[in-house]
C-alpha positions in Angstrom: 77.8 137.3 20.6 77.6 133.6 21.2 74.7 131.3 22.3 75.3 128.5 24.8 73.1 125.4 24.3 72.9 123.1 27.3 72.2 119.4 27.1 71.9 116.4 29.5 72.9 112.9 28.5 70.2 110.4 29.4 72.8 107.6 29.6 75.4 109.0 32.0 73.8 112.2 33.3 76.7 114.3 31.8 76.0 118.0 31.2 77.0 119.2 27.8 77.4 122.8 26.7 77.6 123.7 23.0 78.7 127.3 22.3 77.9 128.5 18.8 78.3 131.8 17.0 75.3 131.2 14.8 72.2 129.0 15.0 72.9 125.5 16.3 71.0 122.8 14.5 72.7 119.5 15.3 72.5 117.9 18.7 75.8 116.8 20.2 76.9 113.3 21.1 78.1 112.6 24.6 81.6 111.2 25.3 80.0 107.9 26.3 79.0 107.6 22.6 75.3 107.8 23.5 73.3 109.9 21.1 70.3 110.2 23.5 70.9 113.8 24.8 68.1 116.1 25.9 68.3 119.9 25.2 67.7 121.8 28.5 68.2 125.6 27.8 69.9 128.2 25.7 71.8 131.2 27.1 73.3 134.2 25.4 77.0 134.5 26.0 78.8 137.8 25.5 82.1 137.4 23.6 85.3 139.0 24.7 87.7 140.8 22.4 90.5 139.3 24.4 89.5 135.7 23.6 91.9 133.5 21.7 91.0 131.6 18.6 90.8 128.4 20.7 88.4 130.1 23.1 86.2 131.2 20.1 85.9 127.8 18.6 82.6 127.3 16.8 81.5 124.4 19.0 82.8 123.2 22.4 81.7 120.5 24.7 82.4 121.3 28.4 81.1 120.3 31.8 79.7 123.0 34.1 82.0 124.5 36.6 79.6 124.0 39.5 76.6 121.8 40.3 73.4 123.0 41.9 70.6 120.5 42.2 68.1 123.4 42.7 69.0 125.2 39.4 66.0 125.8 37.2 66.3 124.4 33.6 64.0 124.6 30.7 63.7 121.7 28.3 61.8 120.8 25.2 58.9 118.3 25.6 56.9 116.8 22.8 53.7 115.1 23.9 51.2 113.8 21.2 52.7 116.3 18.8 52.4 119.3 21.1 55.6 121.1 21.9 56.0 122.7 25.4 59.0 124.1 27.3 58.6 123.1 31.0 60.9 124.6 33.6 62.0 122.3 36.5 64.8 121.9 38.9 67.9 119.9 38.0 67.2 117.2 40.6 63.7 116.8 39.2 65.2 116.5 35.7 67.6 113.8 37.0 64.7 111.8 38.4 62.9 112.0 35.0 66.1 110.9 33.2 66.6 108.0 35.6 63.0 106.9 35.1 63.5 107.2 31.3 66.6 105.0 31.5 64.8 102.4 33.6 61.9 102.4 31.2 64.3 101.9 28.2 66.0 99.0 30.0 62.6 97.4 30.8 61.4 97.9 27.2 64.6 96.2 25.9 64.0 93.2 28.2 60.3 93.0 27.2 61.1 93.2 23.5 63.6 90.4 23.9 61.0 88.2 25.7 58.3 88.9 23.1 60.8 88.0 20.3 61.6 84.7 22.0 57.8 83.9 22.5 57.1 84.7 18.8 60.0 82.5 17.7 58.3 79.6 19.6 54.9 80.2 18.0 55.7 78.1 15.0 55.1 74.6 13.6 58.5 73.5 14.8 57.9 75.1 18.2 54.9 75.1 20.5 52.5 74.2 17.7 54.4 71.0 17.2 52.0 68.1 18.4 55.0 66.5 20.1 55.3 69.5 22.4 53.7 68.8 25.8 51.7 71.5 27.7 54.2 71.3 30.6 57.1 71.9 28.2 55.4 75.0 26.8 54.7 76.4 30.3 58.3 75.7 31.4 59.6 77.5 28.3 57.3 80.5 29.0 58.4 80.7 32.7 62.1 80.5 31.6 61.6 83.3 29.0 59.7 85.5 31.4 61.9 84.8 34.3 58.9 83.7 36.3 58.8 81.1 39.0 55.3 79.7 39.5 54.3 79.2 43.1 51.4 77.9 45.1 50.4 79.2 48.5 50.0 76.6 51.3 49.0 76.9 54.9 51.3 75.1 57.4 50.1 74.2 60.9 52.8 73.1 63.3 53.4 72.5 67.0 56.5 74.2 68.3 58.2 73.6 71.7 59.8 76.7 73.2 61.9 77.1 76.4 61.8 80.5 78.0 63.6 81.9 81.1 62.0 84.8 82.9 62.6 86.5 86.2 59.2 86.8 87.9 58.8 89.5 90.5 58.1 87.7 93.8 54.9 89.5 94.3 53.6 88.2 91.0 54.6 84.5 91.4 51.4 83.4 93.0 49.2 84.7 90.2 51.6 84.1 87.3 50.0 82.6 84.3 52.6 81.3 81.9 50.3 80.8 78.9 49.0 84.3 78.9 52.5 85.7 79.6 53.9 83.9 76.5 50.9 84.8 74.4 51.5 88.5 75.2 55.3 88.5 75.0 56.3 85.8 72.5 56.7 86.6 68.8 57.1 84.3 65.8 59.0 85.5 62.8 60.6 84.1 59.6 63.8 85.0 57.7 62.3 83.7 54.5 61.0 86.4 52.2 58.1 84.3 51.0 56.9 83.2 54.4 54.1 85.2 56.2 53.3 84.4 59.8 49.5 84.7 59.8 49.0 83.9 63.5 50.2 81.8 66.5 48.6 80.6 69.7 50.0 79.3 73.0 47.9 76.3 74.0 49.8 74.9 76.9 52.6 76.2 79.2 54.2 74.6 82.2 56.3 76.4 84.8 59.2 74.8 86.5 59.9 76.8 89.8 
């Protein structure tokens, strides 16, 4: 009788199966050379007398034959020293693994930024009296990848020319100013620009 140990690589999402005759103690390493694999579940596999020696190898790493995002998996979770074995769907586990990878990437970036800031907190760095305040702020913005900005309000007069086919029965009572106010929109392609409001003050009609 064999036991099948299932793992998921947190780096490339590969599924890893380790089949062992005895108790399996050592977690495998993924083919992507990442050691961050998560144990999901353990199954009992009945051995066949017709199996060859190659099929009865002590440990094998194979991918699953089929993929089902709704398959339930049980994994080991350690939170504040408390061990639990939650059961969730594969697609939910994939979301957790993706969030874990994103968190790892962000932590790596943040640690690098903190190291650069600490390197500058020295007598030869920002504590140097020859360092200007503006230089320190520029260095900080560069390290943090931050672009300081200031919000301003712009008031402008815009001339617009509009063609409109007025129904004859509405020509006599047509008010161009109200028509434009109700039907004209002002927008911007710039991501940092917000159109707060606009107002049509004057409108002339050329019949």
